[in-house]
N, C-alpha and C positions, 0 to 999 in steps of 0.2 A: 908406579904401577898403572895409573890411569893413562900415561903417555904410551906405555907399551901396548896396552889394550887398544887404544885409539889407533896406533900404528898398524897393529894386526888387522883391525877391522877395515881400515882404509886400504891396506894391501889386498885383502880378500875381495873388496868391492872393485878395485881397479884391475885386478888380474885378468878377468874375462875381457875387458876392453883392450888390454895390452896383447892378449892372445889374438884377437881379431886384427889388430894393427900390424902384427907380424906377418899375417897371411897375405896382406896386400902390399905389394912391392912396386917401387918405381923402377921400370926397366926401359931400355931403348929397343925400339922395334922398327923394322923396315916397313916403310909405307911408300911403295913404289921404289924409287932410287934413293930416297933420303931416309936417314935414321931420325926417328922422332921419339920424345919421351912418352911413355905410356904407363898406365897403372895396370898391374897384373894381379889377378886373383885366381888361385888354384882351388877348385872345388872337388870334393870326393863324390860327385854325382855325375850322371851321364850328360853328354853333350846335348841330347834331345831335351832333357828336362831343363837344363840351363837356358837353352834357346827359347823354350816355351815361356819361362818366367821373364826373360828379357823382353820378349814380344809383348807380354802382358803389361810389363812396366812401361813400355813405350806407349801402349794404348792408354794406360791410366794417366800418363803425362799429357795426353792429347796430341801426341805426335803422329804424323802420317807414316805410312810404310816407308822405310828408308831405302835409298838407292844402294846398289851393290857395286863397289869398285875395288878391284884387286884384293878380294877376299874380305873386305870390310863392309859393314853396313854403315852408311853415311847419312847424317842429318846435318845439313848446312844452314846456318843462320836461324836457328830455332832456340826457343827457351825450354829447357828441361828443368821444370820447377824444383825437383829434388836436388839439383846441382847448383843452378844459378838462375837469378832472375833477369839476367841479360842474355842477349842473343849470342850464341857461340856455335862452333862447329864441333860435332861429335862423331867419332869413328869407333866402332867396336867390332871385335872378332871373337868368335868362340871356337876353340880347337878342342879336340878330345875324342873320346870313344864312349863305350858303354859304362865304363867304371869311373872315369874322371874327366874333368873338363877344365879348361883354362880360359879366362876372359881377359882380353886385352882391350883397354879403354883409353882412347886418346881424345883430349879436349884441346881445342884451339880457339883463341880469341880472334882469329882471322889472319891471313897473310903470314903464315909460318910463325905465329906467336903462340907456341904450344905451352900448355899449362904443366908445371911440375911443382913439387914441393918447395923448390928454391926460389921460384919467381912469382908464384901466386899461392901463398899458403892457404888462404880462405877457400878458394875453389878446389885446391888439392884436398883439403880436409873434407869438403862436401862430397867429392868423388869417393874418398875413402869411406865415408859414412854410407853413401849410396851402395857401394860394393859390399860392405859388411851386411847391410840390410838385404841385398840381393842374395848373398850366401844363405842367410836364414830363410828367405823365401824359397830358395831352391830346395833346401832340406824339407821345408813344410810341404812343398809341391810333391816331392818324392813320396812323403808319407801319405798324402792324399791319393796319389796315383796307385800306391800299393794297396790302400784300403779299397779303392774302386775296383782294382783287379780281384781282390778277395770277394767283393760283393758280386761281381760278374760271374765268378766261379760258383758262388752259392746259387745265383739265379739259374745257371746252367744245370746244376745238380737238381734244383727244385723242379725245373721244367722236365728233366729226365724222369724224376720220380713221379710227377703228375702223369706223364705219358704211360709209365708202367702201371700206374693205378687205373688209368682208363682202359688199358688192355685187360687187366684183371676183372674190371667191371663188365667188359664186353664178354669175356669168357664165362662169367657167372650167369649171364642172361641167356 
């Protein structure tokens, strides 16, 4: 009985981790004329929110603004602390629209030595963790933006009511 209970508890605890792991896939993407391995994450939030969070992540990591090449944002020879403590090259691209977005993340150790799950498990695992965290942050940012929009709407209504109150006071005098 104890073994069954322990198995059920472990399965319950591990299920959310497995759900995130399935969302992040290793794909092959065109970078210029060559096909390179990339990590792909599909998010059910807008492209704008995803880009906003990625920009904030890059600032938090102490990275300067990346260069734009062939649709990718590029950081060459930098340390991205959430992924690796060694200098690597990072390319990322966000595609999407108002309802969903897809992040493509390419990591290279230099000179066409691209990271994938089969050739560098530790770095690939770090990228997966980073992208999982990114997804959570995008969802949180969306909630924050929604609440801010509500507050702005309330402020506009409040200003309108105050204006109406001022007009009523002026009429009474």
